[in-house]
N, C-alpha and C positions, 0 to 999 in steps of 0.2 A: 435617177436610180432605175436600174433594169427591173423587169418583172421578177426575175429569179431572186434578186437582192431584196425586193419588196416582200416577196413571199417568205424569205428567210427571216426578215425582221418581224413579220407577222407571227411566225412560229416562235421566235424568241419572246415576244410579248405574251403569247399563250403560256409558254414555259414559266415565265416570271409570275404570271397570275396564279398558276397551279402551285408554285413553290413558296410564294411570299405573302399570301393573303393573311391579313391580320383582322380578326373580328372586332368590331366596335365594343363588343361585350368585355373584351380584355380590360378596357379602361374603367369599366364599372366595378371590377373586382377589388380595386385597391384605392383607398383614399389618398395614398401617397402620390399617385400619378395625376398630374395637373395638365390635362390635355389642352394645348394652346396656351399653356402657362396661365390657366384660369382655374379658379376654385369652382366647386359645383354650383355655387349660387351665382356664377357669372362674373364675380369680381376678379380682378387681376391678382396674380401672385406678386407680392412685394419683393422687388429685386434690388432696391436701393432707395436713396433719397435724392431730392432735387430742390433747388431754389428757383428754377427757371419758369416752369408752368404748372398749372393745376387745373383739373377738370372735375366739376361737380355735376352729377345728374340724379343722385339719390342719396339718402342717408340710411344707415342701418339702425333698426330698432328691434330689440328682442330677437336678433338673428334674422330679421326679415328686411328686405329692401323696401324703402318708402320713397315713392317718386317725389321729385321736387323740380322747380324751375332750374334750367341748366345755367351754370356759371363757368366762364373760361377766364382764368387768371394768368396774367403775364407779370412775373416778378412781383407778385402781391397786389397788382393793380387789375381791376376788372377790365376786360377788353372793351366793354361797353363804355366805361368811363374814359378809357384811353382814346377811343374813337371820338367820343363826344368832345374831348378836349381839342383835338386838332381840326375836327370838322367845324366847330364853333368859331374857329379863327380862320376858316377857309384855307387850310394848309394841307399839303400832302403829308402823309404820316408813316409811310413804309420805312423810310430811312431812320426816322425817330424810333419806330418800333424795333428796328434792328439794333440800334444803339442800346435801347432798354434791355432787350433779351441777351445781348452779348455782354454788356457791362454791368447789368444789375441795377441801373438807376436811370431816371429820365435825364437827358442832357439839358444844360442851360443853353442860351442862344449861342454863346461862343463855342461850346463843345459840339453843338449840332452843326454849326458852320464848318468847324474843323473836320468833323466826320464826313460831311457831304463833299468837302474838298478832296479828302482822301479817296472817297468812292469815285469821284470824277476821274481822278488819276488812275485808278485801278480798272475802270470800266472797259476801255478799249482792249480788244484781244491782241495777243502777241503778233508781231509782224508775220504776215503770210499764214497765220494759223487757220483762218477761214478757207483760204485757197487750198492749203495742203491737207488739212484735217477734215474739213467739211465738204468742200466742193468736189475734191477728187475722190471722196469716198462717201457719197450721199447714202442716206438710210431711209427706208420707208417709215421707220419708227423714230420719232424725235427723242423719246426717252432713252432708247438705246444709244443714239448719237450723243446725247447729253452725257450719259455714263462714260462712253469711250472718250469724249472730249475732256472730261474731268481727269481721267487717268492720263491722257496725253499731256495735259498741262504740267504734270510732274516733270516732263522732259524739258519744258521751257523755263523751269524755275531754278534759280541758282542755289537755293537753299531749301529744298522741300522736306528735309528730314529733321532739322534741329527742333527739339521740343521745348524751346523756351516759350514763355507766355507771350512775349513780344512777337515772336515768329508765328506762333499759332494764330494770334489775332490778325497779323498781316495776311496770312494765307486765307483765313476765314473771310475777311473783308474782300479780298480779291475774288473769291468764289462767288460771294453774294453779288458783287458788282458785275461780274462777267456773265453770269448765267442768263440774264435777259438777252444779251447779244448772241450767245451760243444757240439758244433755242430759236431765235429769230432767223439767224443765218442757216441753221439746220432745216427749218421749215422752208426757207427760200430754195435751198437745194432740192428738197423733196418735191416741192411744187414744180420745179423746173424739170427734173430728170425722171420723175415717176408720174406726175400729173400732167406733163406736157404744157406747163405754163411758162410764163416769162421768168427770167432770173434777174432779180435786183437785190443788191446788198447795200444797206445803209449803215453808215458809221455811227458809233455812239455819240450822243449829243451831250456836250459839256453843259453843266448847269441845270440838268434835268435828271429826275430820279428814274427808278426802275419802270414805273407805270408808263410814263411818257415815252421812254426809250422803246418799250415793247410796242406800243401803238405806232410810233413813227417807223420803227424798223420793219414791221409786218405789213405796212400799207405802202403801196407803190408811190402815192403822192405825199406820204409822210404827214398827211393832215389829220388832225384829231381836235376835238373840242376839250375845253378845260373840264367840263362836266363828265365827259367820257373818261378822261384820264383819272379823275378823282374817284370815280366809281371803281375802276380797275385797281387803283391804289388801295381802296377799301378792301377789295377782295384779297389782295396780297397781305394786308395787315391781319385779316381774319384767319388766313391759312398759315401764318408764320410759325405757329407753335401749338402743340396740343398735348403737352405732358410727355414724360419719358417712356410711357408704356405702349404708344402706338407702334405699329410694326416697323416702319422705316426708321423712326428715331431710336427704337430699341436696337435695331440692326446696326445703326451707326455707333451706339454705345458698346455693343458687343465687339464689333471689329476694332474700335478705338481702344478697348481694354487690353488688346494684344500689343499696344504701342506701335501699331503700323502708322504710316503717314496719313495725313488728312485726306489726300486725294483718294486713296484706297477706301477709307471709311465712308466718304461722301458718295463715291461711286456705288458702293454696296447699298447705301440708303436709297439712291436713285433706282436701283434694280428692284428694291422692295416696293417703292411707291408705284412703279409701273404696273403692278399687278391689279387685275380687275376687282380683287377683294379689298383693295386699298385705294390708291389715288386714281385708278382707272374707272372708279364708279361714277364720276361726274359725267362721263360720256354716255354711259348707259342710262343715266337719269334723263339727259337731254333727248336721247333717242326714244325712250319710252314716252316722254312727254309729247314728242312729235306724233307718235302712234295714237295716243289718247286724244290729242287735238284733232286728228283726222277722223277719229271714230265718233267724237261728240259733236253734235250739230249746234246745241245750245249750251254755251259755257256756264250758264246760270241755272241749268236744270239739274238739280241734285239727283233725281231719280235716274236720269240718263247717264250722268257721270258715275253713279254707283254701279249701274249695269255694266259699264265698260270696265271699271275696276274689278268687278267680280269675274269678268272674263279673263283679266290678267291673272288673278289669283288662281283661277281654274286652268291655267296653262294654255289658254286658247289664243292669247295675243302676245306679240313681241317675240321674246326668245323662248317662250314656253317653259320658263323656269318657275313660274308661280310667284315671282318676287315683284313687288312694287318698289323699284329702286328709288332711293331718296327718302324712304320712310323707315324710321327706326334707327337706333344707334346702340352701340355696345354700352355706353355710359349714360347718355342723355335719355330722359324719360318723358317729362312734360314739355320740354322745349330745348332746342339747340340755340344757344345765344347767337351763334354765327348766322344761322338762318334768319333769326328775328331781325338782326341788324341789316343783313343784306337785302331782304325783301322790302324793308322800310325805305332804304335809300335808293333802291332800284325803281320804286314806283314812279317818281317824277320823270326820270328819263324814259321809262317804258311808255308813259302816256304821251310824251313828246314824240317818240319814234313810232308810235302806232302799235306798240306791243302791250298796251294796257289790258286788253281782253285776255291775251295769252297768260299774263301774270295772274289775272283773276282766276283762270282755270287751274293754274298750279296751286294757288292758295286753296281752292275748293278741293283739289285732290288731297292736299294735306289735311284739310278739315274732315273729309269724308272717309278716308282710308281706314282709320281705326274702327269705324262702324261697319264697314264692309268686311274687314278682317274678322271682327267678332262674329258676324253672321256666318262667314264661311268656315271658320275654324271652331266655332262653338265656345270660344273663350274671349274675354275682353282683357286687354293689357294696355298699359300706357304706351303710346306710340306717337312720336312727333316727327315732323319733317326735319331732315338734317341739312347741312350746308350744301351738299351735292344737289339737292332738289332745286336750289336757286342759283348756284354758281354757274352751272351749264347754261341756264337761261340768260344770265347776265352776259356771259361770254358770247352767246349767240347774238344777243341784242347789240353788242359792241362790234359785231362782224368778225369775231375771232374764229378761225376754223377749228373743227373738232380735234385736228392733229395737235393743237397747242393746249388743249384743256388740261391734261395731266402735266405737261411741262410747265404751265403756269403755276400749278400746285407746287411743283418742285422748286420753282423760282422763289416762291414765298417760304416754303418749309426749309430752304437752304439755311435760313437764319436760325431756326430752331435746331437743325442738325448740328450746325457749327457751335452753337451755344452749349448743346449737350456734350459734344465731343470735348470741348475745353473743360467743362465741369467734370467729365469722366476721368480725364487725365490729371487734373490739378486738385479736384476736391474729393474724389473717390479713388485715390491711387492704391496700388499694391495688390489688387486682385483681378485676375483675368476672369471674365464672366464664363462660367462653365457649368451649366446644368447637367443633370444626369438623365439617362434613358434606361428603362428596365429592359434587359435582354430576356426574351421569352422563347428563343429557339432551343429545341432540345439537343442534347449531345448526340453526335453521329460519328460512326467510325469512318476512317478513310478507306475508300474502296479502290483497288487498283484499276487502272484505265481499262484493261481488257475485261474486267468483270462487271463493268457498269452497263446497265440496260435501261 
């Protein structure tokens, strides 16, 4: 862009600011306006019903929020009970979780075998898809490449528009099965063409689930341990669903309510998850933890850790936002069940790989942040570490590059998005989602061109 063009765009931005500023006070004047689709007490505006997932982090008593231990429910089953079930049998659980969320029940052995066989068949990408879509058009951002790849898959599908339940289930299972290969090949292209690394593409492995395929496809030698794969599988299970109100799932339901195709709906959800206020937060957590680790000499010294956390809150460290990423959640108050599960199962591998002290530091950050926050802000409030505080650490411990942190989130949440899309079309039919916005611009006369100054 030339200097003249750059200066012109700058002047346009100034004109926009002068003509379009909306004061935050506007939202305070009316109880009808629900900014962010949230009520004044922070609870979400009820937009529908779902049988897929539920999130509990507090209960209401006499109009006030009362903190409680967090609970995440998949189709009526506690996610902690679900994970305890397949971990106790030393099994992978992501595909079983996908079956539960899509179909509404736990599969028996025959049903799970049939589902896994279908996922095996769906997992390979279409012929020359990686070469034509990914390699020839590499992207610096894997989430953008994932969104574009999903839209492009429409062109490879013989029947992308038929809205029968059978066809929607086929399309959903294909997307869930193919996403690990898309993000792995997209990262391979990015690593080669933008990071000047080697290019290696690995095919999908039959008889192996999402977690194993991701680790094999992103490692040059395709080697991984069973413990590594099962820890990544656990991450995928914990991220698979989080109710209908989170930004990306709600985006999927909004777009689906127009009866567009599944590829368009899921690509929209990917775009939402890419945002740093949503799925992109796990990268910031990992980066902030790196900064804290470099500043703290003794990971067991509470006073030293609190001093560094205070500097973060005072906008002296990291991105100068004053935010301690990974702490706090819109719903969870006393605990995030995903974080509790993840740090418990990460401990054994962390100790084996020499990451034990680093995990201890993160646990201390979680424990001490509420105290530091209360001292800095002059108010105490329930605050727990969320799943992002630990997921980035786990990915780092598994040797997964930061470029893949949010795409891994998308790989897991693909299940929840597809389940909510199907529910939106077949269980909540007939209404396109259409909220209202209050127009506050005053009436103006039209001024002839020659008279405008």
